[in-house]
N, C-alpha and C positions, 0 to 999 in steps of 0.2 A: 572734392568734386575731380579730381587727377585720379586719385584710388578709384571712385566709383566709377570712371572709364572704363579703368584696365579691368576692374572685376566684372564690370557687365560685356567685355569685347569688343570697347569700341574704340579702344587705344591699345596699340601691339604693349605687349608685357615687355618684351627689349626695350620699349623705346621709355620706359621711366616715367619716373612724377617728375617734371621739370620744376616742380613748388619742394622739393624737398632739400630739405637743409635751409629755407630761409626760414625766419626768426617771424614770427609771428609778434604784427603790434598788437602792442600788450593797452588794455581800454583802461581808463581810467575806471575802478569798481564802481560801480551802479547801486542805487539802493540807499534809502536813511532810514533812519530810526526816529519814530514819533516818541518822546522820552514821556513820564510821567505827567511833568508840565506842559507837553505838550497835547496830550491825550486831555487834559482839564480842560485846555482852552478851546480845542477842536468840538469838544461835547456841550460847553457852553454855546458856542454860536448852532451846533446843531438842533440844539434845545429854540434859539431863535429863530430859526428858519423852516421849523420845524412845519408851519403852518403855512408857508406859501410852495413848500413842494415835499411833499409827505414821504411820494415815491423816492428822491433821490436822498434823503433823509436817513429814511428806513435802510436804503441798499450799502451806506458807507456805514452805520452801525453793523448790519449783516457779514461786510466784507471783514470788520475791524474782530468780529469776533468768531469768524471762521477761517479765515485764513486762505478763503477761498481768491481764484483770477476776478480778477472785475468782470471780461467777457460771461465767467459761468454765472456769475451772480446777475448778471443784468438779462442773462436769458434761461434763467430759469424758471420751470415750470410748475405749477403745483403736480402735477402727476409723478415730479421728484422729490415732492416733500412728505417727509417718512415722520412718524411717529420721532424717531431718536436720531433721525439721520436725514441726510442729503442724498440720495441714490443720482448722481449728475449721470448721463446718458453721455453728454456731447462734451466731455473735458480735454483737456490739451494732450493728456497721456490719453486718453482712454475713458472709459467708462468708470468711475471709481464711488465709494460711499464717501462723505463727514460727517461724520459724528457731532451732534449738536448738544450743546452745553445748555442749562436750562434758559440763561438769559436770552437767547439765540431762539431758542424756543418759545418763547416769551413774546420774543417778538414777532418771530412768525406768524402766532395765534394771533396777535392784534390787528398785524395784516389781513388775517383769512377772515376778521370778522366782515370786514366791507367788500370783499373780494369777488369781481364777475371776471369769467373768462379762464383763459388755460396759465396765462402769464404773472407770476407773484408781483413783478416790476413792471406795468404795462406803459406804453410809449400815451402820451397824453392826446396825440393829435392825430392819430392811425392809430390801425391793428398792427398787435406785433409785441416785441417788448420794449423797453426802451431804450435810447438809442445811442449808441457810442457819443455822440458827440454831446447830447444833456450828459448825459452824466459826468463825462469829463469837463464840459465846460462848469457844471454847480460844483465841483471838485474846485477846483480852478479859484472858482470866486468864493467857494467856504475856506480854502485853504489861505487867502491875502486875508479874507476879513480876519484869519486867525492869528497872523502875522507870524505861523510857525516855519521854516525853514523855505525858502523861497525857489526852491525847485525840486521838492517833495512829489514826488509824481502818487499818482490813484494807487499805482502798484505797488507803491511802500508800504499800504495798508497790510499788506500779505508777508511784507518784510518787518512791518511792527510784531503782527501778532505771532511769526516763528521766534523773532529776540523776545517780547515778553514770556516767552514759553519757557526758552531757555534762562532768563532771570530768574524765574520763579522754580526752578527747581529741576525742571524738565531736562531729558538728557536731548543731544542730537538727535541721535535715532527717534525717539518720541519727537520733537519736534518733526520733522521728516516724514513722520507718519501723516501727522497733521495738516502736512499739505501737503499729503502725497507724492512726495517723492520720488523714488526706487533708488536712490541712492547718495551716503550722506557727503559727499563732495558738495551735491546739489544745494542740500540744505545750509552746506556752513557758509554759500557765498550770499542766503539770505540775513543770516545770524550777524547782530550788529550787538553792542554792550555798549549801555551809558557810564559813563564818567562813575559814576558811585558805586555802579558793578564790581567792574575793573579797580579800583579803591579798594571794594572789600576781599576781594580776588589777592591782590599785592597782602594785603594787611596779613589774612592768613595763613599767606605761603612764608611773610616774614616771620612771623609766630613759630611755625613748624621748624622754618632752618634755625633761628636763635636755638628753639629746645635743642634740634640736634647739635648743634655745638656746645654748646651747655651738657650734654652726655657725653662727648667726644672730649671736650676738658676734663670734663671730670674722671673719665676712664683713665687718661694718660697719668695723671692725681694720682689714680690707686684707686679714689674714692667710687662708691656707690652710689649712681644714681639715687637721688630724691625721685617716687612716684608721689602723682596724688591723684586723690579720688573725686570723682565728679559729686557733684551734691546735687 
């Protein structure tokens, strides 16, 4: 804030920034990963609640399938839905395109069959999009019924989308493009890896190190390392 004040001429440059040198408070990292078991439990509860609240169930599913922000999905208009993508006009970082997979396209097609009005997820008792309160209340009650992490937020569905992208072989750059991030450092804060993925990575690293140790040891003894062809 003080840097901006100096840059904009509201504070003399000679006065400097009084906050310079102050160590920032390090907030505990936010964001939870919904692992494979969590997603299975969530899917079961969503199927049970589908008849009671079709709009919110579909919104939660689309959040997971696209990695969009809750507000972007809640305020989604049919004019922004294209055959292969969402053309978001009012995204956090400005207009952007979100490419859709087959499951997301099928979900939107099923909603479109009985849709009326401009909003994909309309409010139940008034004109306009589904309210922030209604969607968050639905998520809280669904999360509690599912029995997953008690502090998992609706925004953590976006974290989970990015995390599962990386755990399924996509690199950080691709995950960032899926989320609409401009910098990889931002995406890095979104990605969480489960124990199974880390365990597999640790095993691959250990095997690679063991192979290198064997090669070095054989060279020191004057032996030629044996190479194996993959079948």
